[in-house]
C-alpha positions as CSV (number, residue, x, y, z in Angstrom):
1,M,7.6,111.4,-13.3
2,N,4.0,110.2,-13.1
3,E,3.9,109.7,-16.8
4,T,7.1,107.6,-16.6
5,I,5.7,105.4,-13.9
6,L,2.5,105.1,-15.7
7,L,4.3,104.2,-18.9
8,L,6.4,101.6,-17.0
9,L,3.3,100.1,-15.5
10,V,1.6,99.9,-18.9
11,M,4.7,98.1,-20.3
12,I,4.8,95.7,-17.4
13,V,1.1,94.9,-17.7
14,A,1.6,94.4,-21.5
15,L,4.5,92.1,-21.0
16,V,2.8,90.1,-18.3
17,S,-0.3,89.9,-20.4
18,G,1.7,88.7,-23.3
19,F,3.3,86.0,-21.2
20,L,0.0,85.0,-19.7
21,I,-1.7,84.8,-23.2
22,S,1.2,82.8,-24.4
23,A,1.0,80.5,-21.4
24,L,-2.7,80.1,-21.8
25,L,-2.3,79.2,-25.4
26,E,0.2,76.6,-24.5
27,I,-2.0,75.2,-21.8
28,R,-4.9,75.1,-24.3
29,K,-2.7,73.2,-26.8
30,A,-1.6,70.8,-24.0
31,A,-5.2,70.2,-23.0
32,K,-6.2,69.4,-26.6
33,E,-3.3,66.9,-26.8
34,L,-4.2,65.4,-23.5
35,G,-7.8,65.0,-24.8
36,R,-6.5,63.2,-27.9
37,F,-4.3,61.0,-25.7
38,I,-7.2,60.1,-23.5
39,E,-9.4,59.2,-26.5
40,T,-6.6,57.1,-27.9
41,A,-6.0,55.4,-24.6
42,E,-9.8,54.7,-24.2
43,G,-9.7,53.2,-27.7
44,S,-6.9,50.9,-26.7
45,I,-8.2,50.1,-23.3
46,T,-11.7,49.0,-24.4
47,P,-10.5,46.2,-26.7
48,A,-7.8,45.2,-24.2
49,A,-10.4,45.0,-21.4
50,A,-12.6,42.9,-23.7
51,E,-9.7,40.6,-24.4
52,L,-8.8,40.4,-20.8
53,N,-12.4,39.4,-20.0
54,G,-12.3,36.7,-22.6
55,T,-9.0,35.4,-21.2
56,M,-10.4,35.3,-17.7
57,K,-13.4,33.3,-18.9
58,S,-10.9,30.9,-20.7
59,L,-8.9,30.6,-17.5
60,K,-12.0,29.8,-15.5
61,T,-13.0,27.1,-17.9
62,A,-9.5,25.7,-17.9
63,A,-9.4,25.7,-14.1
64,E,-12.8,23.9,-14.0
65,E,-11.5,21.3,-16.5
66,I,-8.3,20.8,-14.5
67,S,-10.4,20.3,-11.3
68,E,-12.5,17.7,-13.1
69,V,-9.4,15.9,-14.3
70,A,-8.0,15.9,-10.8
71,R,-11.3,14.3,-9.5
72,D,-11.0,11.7,-12.3
73,V,-7.4,11.0,-11.3
74,Q,-8.4,10.6,-7.7
75,K,-11.1,8.1,-8.6
76,F,-8.7,6.2,-10.8
77,S,-6.2,6.2,-8.0
78,S,-8.8,4.7,-5.6
79,A,-9.7,2.1,-8.2
80,V,-6.0,1.1,-8.6
81,E,-5.7,0.9,-4.8
82,E,-8.7,-1.4,-4.7
83,V,-7.3,-3.6,-7.5
84,S,-4.0,-3.8,-5.6
85,E,-5.8,-5.0,-2.5
86,N,-7.7,-7.6,-4.6
87,V,-4.5,-8.8,-6.2
88,K,-2.9,-9.2,-2.7
89,K,-5.9,-11.3,-1.6
90,I,-5.7,-13.4,-4.7
91,N,-2.0,-13.8,-4.3
92,Y,-2.5,-15.0,-0.7
93,L,-5.2,-17.5,-1.8
94,L,-2.9,-18.8,-4.5
95,S,0.0,-19.2,-2.1
96,T,-2.2,-21.2,0.3
97,V,-3.7,-23.5,-2.4
98,P,-0.6,-25.8,-2.8
99,A,-0.5,-26.4,1.0
100,M,-4.3,-27.2,0.9
101,V,-3.9,-29.5,-2.1
102,A,-0.9,-31.2,-0.3
103,G,-3.0,-31.7,2.8
104,V,-6.0,-33.1,0.8
105,A,-3.7,-35.4,-1.1
106,A,-2.1,-36.7,2.1
107,G,-5.6,-37.3,3.5
108,I,-6.7,-39.1,0.3
109,K,-3.6,-41.2,0.4
110,S,-4.2,-42.2,4.0
111,V,-7.8,-43.1,3.2
112,V,-6.8,-45.2,0.2
113,E,-4.0,-47.0,2.2
114,Y,-6.5,-47.6,5.0
115,Y,-9.0,-49.2,2.8
116,A,-6.4,-51.0,0.6
117,R,-4.9,-53.2,3.4
118,P,-6.4,-56.4,4.4
119,R,-9.0,-56.2,7.1
120,G,-7.4,-58.0,9.9
121,E,-4.0,-56.4,9.5
122,S,-2.9,-53.3,11.3
123,A,-0.8,-50.6,9.9
124,E,2.2,-51.8,11.9
125,E,2.0,-55.3,10.5
126,E,1.6,-54.0,7.0
127,N,4.8,-51.9,7.4
128,R,6.7,-55.0,8.7
129,N,5.6,-57.0,5.7
130,K,6.8,-54.3,3.3
131,E,10.3,-54.2,4.9
132,P,12.8,-56.7,3.3
């Protein structure tokens, strides 16, 4: 019976060893494949990282240019506002010129009429002489 137990133990150890060796070989194979995958991934990641870095630099440059354009638009907007205010002032002055001209014309007419009538005659007498 000792021999049978010993034989069974040897067979069990042989079977377990066979499974363990097979499992270790599979683990080794998986580790090699994992190593190749990591090398491939590194090969892909390095150019992608460089491209991403270039894209980030381009985006930074574009953002700076957009910021500059925004400042230019703000300056242009301020200039347009200033021109609008000046046009309003000019429009006001132009709207008051006819009234000023009419006032000056009335004043000139009064002065001319005053100096055009005979010296002894008053404005009332002149108006009576003009009436039919």
